[in-house]
C-alpha positions in Angstrom: 0.0 0.1 -0.1 1.4 3.4 -1.0 -0.1 6.8 0.1 1.0 9.8 -2.0 0.5 13.6 -1.7 0.7 16.4 -4.5 2.6 19.4 -4.1 3.4 22.9 -5.4 6.9 23.4 -7.0 9.7 23.7 -4.4 7.7 21.8 -1.8 8.6 18.2 -0.6 6.6 15.3 -2.0 6.1 12.4 0.3 5.3 8.6 -0.3 4.6 6.2 2.7 4.8 2.7 2.1 3.1 0.2 4.4 3.7 -3.4 4.4 4.1 -6.4 6.8 7.9 -6.2 6.7 10.6 -3.8 5.9 11.9 -6.0 3.0 8.5 -5.7 1.4 8.6 -2.0 1.9 12.0 -1.9 0.2 10.8 -4.2 -2.6 8.0 -1.8 -3.4 10.3 1.3 -3.2 12.7 -0.4 -5.8 9.6 -1.7 -7.8 8.0 1.7 -8.1 11.5 3.2 -9.1 11.5 5.7 -6.4 15.3 6.1 -6.1 15.3 6.8 -9.7 12.8 9.4 -9.1 15.0 11.1 -6.4 13.2 9.8 -3.3 15.1 9.2 -0.1 13.9 7.9 3.1 12.8 10.4 5.7 13.4 8.4 8.8 14.0 4.8 9.7 10.9 2.6 9.0 9.2 1.2 12.0 6.3 -0.7 13.4 3.0 1.1 13.4 -0.6 0.7 14.2 -3.1 2.5 12.0 -6.3 4.2 13.2 -8.6 6.5 11.2 -9.4 9.8 12.8 -13.0 8.4 13.5 -11.4 5.5 15.7 -11.6 2.7 12.9 -8.5 0.6 12.9 -6.8 -0.3 9.8 -5.4 -3.8 8.8 -7.7 -5.5 11.3 -5.6 -4.0 14.1 -2.4 -5.7 13.0 0.8 -3.8 13.1 2.6 -3.0 10.0 6.0 -1.5 9.0 5.7 2.0 7.4 8.4 4.1 6.0 8.1 7.7 4.5 10.2 8.7 1.4 10.5 12.3 0.3 11.8 14.4 -2.6 11.8 18.1 -3.6 9.0 18.8 -6.0 10.3 19.2 -9.5 13.3 17.1 -8.5 
């Protein structure tokens, strides 16, 4: 699963990849060609629980690994 935002020129563009393992996160990073598109990891990936603002849990409450990657818009 990948979440993406859109930005104006000069702003950062973020992509967060969520998967059961860091190996799967990095495989998705490679498969999407994010390094070639100038994305770099923002912070180390880690285990997360996901809940929507209304309180609904995602992934049936299972923890997942999430890693966020960023690039400067227009890069």
